[in-house]
C-alpha positions as CSV (number, residue, x, y, z in Angstrom):
1,M,6.8,-21.1,4.8
2,D,3.1,-21.5,4.8
3,P,2.0,-21.7,1.1
4,R,-1.3,-19.9,1.9
5,L,0.7,-16.8,2.8
6,I,2.6,-17.0,-0.5
7,V,-0.5,-17.1,-2.6
8,L,-2.0,-14.2,-0.7
9,A,1.3,-12.3,-1.2
10,V,1.1,-13.0,-5.0
11,G,-2.4,-11.5,-5.1
12,M,-1.2,-8.4,-3.3
13,F,1.7,-8.2,-5.7
14,A,-0.8,-8.1,-8.6
15,L,-2.8,-5.4,-6.8
16,G,0.4,-3.3,-6.1
17,T,1.6,-3.7,-9.7
18,D,-1.8,-2.5,-11.0
19,S,-1.5,0.5,-8.6
20,Y,1.9,1.7,-9.9
21,V,2.5,0.3,-13.4
22,M,0.2,2.8,-15.2
23,A,2.8,5.6,-14.7
24,G,5.2,3.8,-17.0
25,V,2.7,3.5,-19.9
26,L,0.7,6.7,-19.6
27,P,2.2,8.2,-22.8
28,Q,1.1,5.2,-24.8
29,I,-2.4,5.3,-23.3
30,A,-2.7,9.0,-24.1
31,V,-1.7,8.5,-27.8
32,N,-3.9,5.4,-28.1
33,Y,-7.1,7.2,-26.9
34,G,-6.2,10.7,-28.1
35,V,-6.3,12.3,-24.7
36,S,-3.8,14.3,-22.6
37,I,-1.3,12.8,-20.2
38,A,-3.2,14.4,-17.3
39,A,-6.4,12.7,-18.5
40,A,-4.7,9.4,-19.0
41,G,-3.4,9.6,-15.4
42,Q,-7.0,9.4,-14.2
43,M,-6.9,5.7,-15.0
44,T,-4.7,5.4,-12.0
45,T,-6.7,7.8,-9.9
46,V,-10.1,6.1,-10.4
47,Y,-8.5,2.7,-9.5
48,A,-6.9,4.1,-6.4
49,V,-9.9,6.1,-5.1
50,T,-12.2,3.1,-5.7
51,F,-9.8,0.8,-3.9
52,A,-9.4,3.3,-1.0
53,L,-13.1,4.1,-0.4
54,L,-14.6,0.6,-0.9
55,S,-12.0,-1.4,1.1
56,P,-13.4,-0.7,4.6
57,T,-17.0,-0.7,3.3
58,I,-16.8,-4.1,1.7
59,A,-14.9,-5.5,4.6
60,A,-17.7,-4.4,6.9
61,L,-20.6,-5.6,4.7
62,A,-19.0,-8.9,3.8
63,A,-17.6,-9.8,7.2
64,A,-19.8,-13.0,7.4
65,V,-18.9,-14.2,3.9
66,P,-16.5,-17.2,3.9
67,R,-13.0,-15.9,3.5
68,K,-12.1,-18.2,0.6
69,R,-15.2,-17.2,-1.4
70,M,-14.5,-13.5,-0.7
71,L,-10.9,-13.8,-1.9
72,L,-11.8,-15.7,-5.0
73,S,-14.6,-13.3,-5.9
74,G,-12.3,-10.3,-5.5
75,I,-9.4,-11.7,-7.5
76,V,-11.7,-13.0,-10.3
77,M,-13.3,-9.5,-10.6
78,F,-9.8,-8.0,-10.6
79,V,-8.5,-10.3,-13.3
80,L,-11.6,-9.8,-15.6
81,A,-11.5,-6.0,-15.1
82,N,-7.9,-5.8,-16.2
83,L,-8.5,-8.0,-19.2
84,A,-11.4,-5.7,-20.1
85,T,-9.0,-2.7,-19.8
86,A,-6.7,-4.4,-22.2
87,V,-9.4,-4.6,-24.9
88,A,-11.3,-1.4,-24.0
89,P,-12.2,0.4,-27.3
90,T,-12.7,3.8,-25.8
91,F,-11.2,5.9,-23.0
92,A,-14.6,6.1,-21.2
93,I,-14.9,2.3,-21.1
94,A,-11.2,2.0,-20.0
95,L,-12.0,4.2,-17.0
96,L,-15.0,2.1,-16.1
97,T,-12.9,-1.1,-16.2
98,R,-10.4,0.6,-13.9
99,V,-13.2,1.3,-11.4
100,L,-14.2,-2.4,-11.5
101,A,-10.6,-3.4,-11.0
102,G,-10.6,-1.2,-7.9
103,V,-13.7,-2.9,-6.6
104,G,-12.0,-6.3,-7.0
105,A,-8.9,-5.0,-5.2
106,A,-11.1,-3.6,-2.4
107,M,-12.7,-7.1,-1.9
108,F,-9.3,-8.9,-1.9
109,S,-6.9,-6.7,0.0
110,P,-8.5,-6.3,3.5
111,T,-9.7,-9.9,3.3
112,A,-6.2,-11.2,2.5
113,T,-4.5,-9.3,5.3
114,G,-7.3,-10.2,7.8
115,A,-7.1,-13.9,6.7
116,A,-3.3,-13.8,7.2
117,A,-3.7,-12.5,10.7
118,M,-6.4,-15.1,11.6
119,M,-4.8,-18.3,10.1
120,V,-1.7,-18.2,12.3
121,A,-1.0,-18.2,16.0
122,P,-1.0,-14.7,17.7
123,E,2.8,-14.9,18.2
124,R,3.3,-15.3,14.4
125,R,0.7,-12.7,13.4
126,G,3.3,-10.0,12.7
127,F,5.3,-12.2,10.3
128,A,2.2,-13.4,8.5
129,L,1.1,-9.8,7.9
130,S,4.6,-8.9,6.7
131,V,4.7,-11.7,4.1
132,V,1.4,-10.6,2.6
133,M,2.3,-6.9,2.6
134,A,5.8,-7.8,1.2
135,G,3.9,-8.8,-2.0
136,F,2.4,-5.3,-2.2
137,S,5.7,-3.5,-1.6
138,A,7.6,-5.8,-4.0
139,A,5.4,-4.4,-6.8
140,T,7.3,-1.1,-6.7
141,A,10.6,-3.0,-7.1
142,L,9.6,-5.6,-9.6
143,G,6.1,-5.4,-10.9
144,S,6.1,-1.8,-12.0
145,P,9.5,-2.0,-13.8
146,I,8.6,-5.3,-15.5
147,G,5.2,-4.0,-16.5
148,A,6.7,-0.8,-17.9
149,V,9.2,-2.9,-20.0
150,V,6.5,-5.1,-21.3
151,G,4.5,-2.1,-22.3
152,G,7.5,-0.4,-23.8
153,V,8.6,-3.3,-25.9
154,G,5.1,-4.2,-27.1
155,D,1.9,-2.4,-26.3
156,W,0.5,-1.0,-23.1
157,R,-2.4,-3.4,-23.3
158,W,0.0,-6.3,-22.7
159,T,0.9,-4.7,-19.4
160,M,-2.7,-5.2,-18.3
161,V,-2.6,-8.8,-19.5
162,L,0.5,-9.3,-17.3
163,V,-1.4,-7.9,-14.3
164,S,-4.3,-10.3,-15.0
165,V,-1.9,-13.3,-15.2
166,L,-0.4,-12.4,-11.8
167,G,-3.9,-12.2,-10.3
168,G,-4.9,-15.4,-12.0
169,L,-1.9,-17.2,-10.4
170,S,-3.0,-16.0,-7.0
171,G,-6.6,-17.2,-7.7
172,L,-5.4,-20.7,-8.6
173,G,-3.3,-20.8,-5.4
174,I,-6.2,-19.7,-3.3
175,W,-8.4,-22.3,-4.8
176,A,-5.8,-25.0,-4.3
177,F,-4.4,-24.2,-0.8
178,L,-6.8,-22.1,1.2
179,A,-9.3,-24.8,2.2
180,D,-10.3,-23.3,5.5
181,I,-9.8,-19.8,6.8
182,P,-11.4,-19.0,10.1
183,L,-13.9,-16.2,10.3
184,P,-13.7,-13.6,13.0
185,P,-15.7,-14.4,16.1
186,K,-19.5,-14.1,15.7
187,V,-20.7,-10.8,17.0
188,T,-23.6,-8.5,16.4
189,L,-23.3,-5.8,13.8
190,R,-23.4,-3.2,16.5
191,Q,-20.6,-4.9,18.4
192,R,-18.6,-5.4,15.2
193,L,-18.7,-1.7,14.3
194,A,-18.3,-0.3,17.8
195,P,-14.5,-0.2,17.7
196,L,-14.8,2.2,14.8
197,A,-15.9,4.9,17.3
198,D,-12.8,4.2,19.4
199,V,-10.5,7.2,19.4
200,R,-7.5,4.9,19.4
201,A,-8.5,3.4,16.1
202,G,-9.0,6.9,14.6
203,L,-5.6,8.0,15.8
204,L,-3.9,4.9,14.4
205,L,-5.6,5.3,11.0
206,M,-4.6,9.0,10.9
207,T,-1.1,7.9,11.7
208,T,-1.0,5.7,8.6
209,L,-2.6,8.3,6.3
210,I,-0.3,11.2,7.3
211,A,2.8,9.0,7.3
212,M,2.1,7.8,3.8
213,A,1.4,11.4,2.7
214,G,4.8,12.4,4.1
215,T,6.5,9.5,2.4
216,F,4.9,10.0,-1.0
217,T,5.0,13.8,-1.1
218,V,8.6,13.3,-2.4
219,Y,8.1,9.9,-4.2
220,N,5.2,11.2,-6.4
221,Y,7.7,13.7,-7.8
222,F,10.7,11.5,-7.7
223,A,12.1,12.3,-11.2
224,V,12.2,16.0,-10.5
225,A,13.2,15.8,-6.8
226,F,16.2,13.7,-7.7
227,D,17.0,15.3,-11.1
228,R,20.5,16.4,-10.0
229,A,21.5,12.8,-9.2
230,I,19.7,11.3,-12.2
231,A,21.1,13.7,-14.7
232,G,18.6,12.6,-17.4
233,D,19.7,9.0,-17.3
234,A,16.6,6.7,-17.4
235,Y,18.6,3.7,-16.1
236,V,19.7,5.7,-13.1
237,L,16.1,6.6,-12.4
238,G,15.0,3.0,-12.8
239,G,17.8,1.8,-10.5
240,L,16.9,4.3,-7.7
241,L,13.2,3.3,-7.9
242,A,14.1,-0.3,-7.8
243,A,16.3,0.3,-4.8
244,W,13.4,2.0,-3.0
245,G,11.1,-0.9,-3.6
246,V,13.6,-3.6,-2.8
247,A,14.4,-1.9,0.5
248,G,10.7,-1.6,1.3
249,T,10.1,-5.3,0.6
250,A,13.0,-6.3,2.9
251,A,11.8,-3.9,5.6
252,N,8.3,-5.4,5.6
253,L,9.7,-8.8,6.3
254,F,12.1,-7.6,8.9
255,A,9.4,-5.5,10.6
256,G,7.1,-8.5,10.8
257,R,9.7,-10.6,12.5
258,L,10.6,-7.7,14.8
259,I,7.0,-7.0,16.1
260,D,6.5,-10.7,17.0
261,R,9.2,-10.0,19.6
262,A,8.9,-6.3,20.3
263,D,6.2,-3.7,21.0
264,A,4.7,-2.6,17.8
265,R,4.1,0.9,19.1
266,K,7.9,1.3,19.8
267,V,8.7,-0.1,16.4
268,V,6.5,2.5,14.7
269,Q,7.9,5.3,16.9
270,R,11.5,4.6,16.0
271,L,10.7,4.1,12.3
272,L,8.9,7.4,12.1
273,I,11.7,9.3,13.9
274,A,14.3,7.8,11.5
275,L,12.0,8.6,8.6
276,V,11.8,12.3,9.6
277,L,15.6,12.5,9.6
278,V,16.0,10.7,6.2
279,V,13.2,12.5,4.4
280,G,14.1,15.9,6.0
281,T,17.6,15.6,4.6
282,L,16.6,14.5,1.0
283,P,16.9,18.1,-0.3
284,F,20.7,17.7,0.4
285,T,21.3,14.0,-0.2
286,S,19.4,14.1,-3.5
287,A,22.1,16.3,-5.0
288,H,24.6,13.5,-5.6
289,L,24.2,10.0,-6.9
290,W,26.1,8.2,-4.2
291,S,24.2,10.0,-1.3
292,A,20.9,9.7,-3.2
293,A,21.3,6.0,-3.6
294,I,21.9,5.5,0.1
295,A,19.1,7.8,1.1
296,V,16.5,6.3,-1.3
297,A,17.2,2.8,0.0
298,V,16.9,3.8,3.7
299,W,13.8,6.0,2.9
300,G,12.1,3.1,1.1
301,G,12.8,0.7,3.9
302,L,11.5,3.0,6.6
303,G,8.5,4.2,4.7
304,W,7.2,0.7,3.9
305,G,8.3,-0.7,7.2
306,V,5.7,1.4,9.1
307,L,2.7,-0.4,7.5
308,V,3.1,-3.9,9.0
309,P,3.4,-2.7,12.7
310,Q,0.5,-0.3,12.1
311,Q,-1.6,-3.3,10.9
312,H,-0.6,-5.3,13.9
313,R,-1.6,-2.5,16.2
314,L,-5.1,-2.3,14.6
315,V,-5.6,-6.1,14.7
316,S,-4.5,-6.2,18.4
317,L,-6.9,-3.3,19.1
318,A,-10.0,-5.2,17.9
319,P,-9.4,-8.7,16.4
320,S,-13.1,-9.3,15.9
321,I,-13.3,-6.6,13.2
322,A,-9.7,-7.0,11.9
323,P,-10.8,-7.0,8.2
324,V,-12.8,-3.7,8.7
325,L,-9.9,-2.0,10.4
326,L,-7.4,-3.3,7.9
327,G,-9.7,-2.1,5.1
328,L,-9.7,1.4,6.7
329,N,-6.0,1.2,6.9
330,T,-5.7,0.4,3.2
331,A,-8.0,3.4,2.6
332,G,-5.7,5.5,4.7
333,T,-2.7,4.4,2.7
334,Y,-4.2,5.2,-0.6
335,L,-5.7,8.5,0.6
336,G,-2.3,9.4,1.9
337,V,-0.7,8.8,-1.4
338,T,-3.5,10.8,-3.2
339,T,-3.1,13.7,-0.7
340,A,0.6,13.6,-1.2
341,G,0.1,14.3,-4.9
342,V,-1.8,17.5,-4.1
343,I,0.6,18.6,-1.3
344,G,3.6,17.8,-3.5
345,A,2.2,19.8,-6.4
346,A,1.7,22.8,-4.2
347,G,5.2,22.4,-2.7
348,V,6.8,22.2,-6.1
349,N,5.1,25.5,-7.1
350,A,5.9,27.3,-3.8
351,L,9.3,26.0,-2.9
352,G,10.6,23.9,-5.8
353,A,10.9,20.1,-6.2
354,H,14.2,19.9,-4.3
355,A,12.6,21.2,-1.1
356,L,9.8,18.6,-1.0
357,G,11.7,16.6,1.7
358,F,11.1,19.4,4.2
359,I,7.3,19.2,3.6
360,G,7.4,15.4,3.8
361,A,9.3,15.4,7.1
362,A,6.9,17.9,8.6
363,L,4.0,15.6,7.8
364,I,5.8,12.6,9.3
365,V,6.3,14.5,12.5
366,V,2.5,15.0,12.6
367,A,2.1,11.3,12.1
368,L,4.4,10.6,15.0
369,V,2.3,12.8,17.2
370,F,-0.9,10.9,16.3
371,S,0.9,7.6,16.9
372,E,1.9,8.6,20.4
373,L,-1.5,10.0,21.2
374,A,-3.0,6.6,20.2
375,A,-0.5,4.9,22.6
376,R,-1.4,7.3,25.4
377,R,-5.1,6.6,24.9
378,A,-4.4,2.9,24.9
379,A,-2.4,3.1,28.2
380,A,-5.2,5.1,29.8
381,A,-8.0,2.9,28.6
382,Q,-6.3,-0.5,29.1
383,R,-4.4,0.0,32.2
384,G,-3.0,-3.3,33.3
385,S,-3.9,-5.0,30.0
386,T,-1.4,-7.2,28.2
387,V,-2.4,-5.6,24.8
388,Q,-0.8,-2.3,24.0
389,V,-1.2,-0.6,20.6
């Protein structure tokens, strides 16, 4: 396998670990700084919101910056910001360092996925994207549990050091292996940004946002949605979460191989249909451990499996601004997760945690509608073209 893809995947693994690991150490952070759990949770929120909002902005503004320089700058800022979090003396300073970590992540993520798409032949683009994104999804299976254990055995600050070490390893790999990454074709700023007004791009981005909202409406409240199967056993909870992440990582790699041979739009269509069925039946399958284990693995695989073909559709739509579109897709992913937290909270209060699967499935149906509308617009606008999104 191309070592350049591996080092980019390690960087995405660090970013993903930083996204999810805080949940396991929030009680320690709250005690350390003398704040509530809800307040401590904002350390995750400010990172995610910064990451989401700045990913497309930085990708657009820095499109002409050499890819290696951009990647190194982003990962260095990410590493330094996480080290700063580890030694932050006050909660206010810790929040500021989390914002800076989000800036570094926003510089790195769309650049990494865009570079992966540009450094390989078009027929291998799907696999390249899947390898890089597998690093991100693997964080839910490995990075978060490991980080939580490190924080639990020692101190939560060592968790931030672990994230910094992961980012540092990626930075060293980028410095050693990524000698030349092609930039997108030279176009004017107006030409570069024109596809952003394309309805197809908007529909595809909304597909990602709503699909992630539907997936994470349940995941954000996993412990209470699956409390009947978990029965208060922390090891069972950890095992189910690990199964979700492992399945997602495997699905990313499989989807990448698949879309190099099949139509990405059809892959997304079938994944979303299956996801509706699995998420919609979680209120029933979550009642027993054996059925919950099967459902969680399938759910994780389908949920994460949507991202790579979605990225492939966006890159195929406008290769010249791939980093910009992929940055927007990253923003859509994070905004979907954030939206899911709000929708899930309302659902828990209105219907109860066990019914969240119905809400998630309804959202995924909406995502499927947006996906098919994007395909219809593509067919109408590119009649006779070999590119279909």
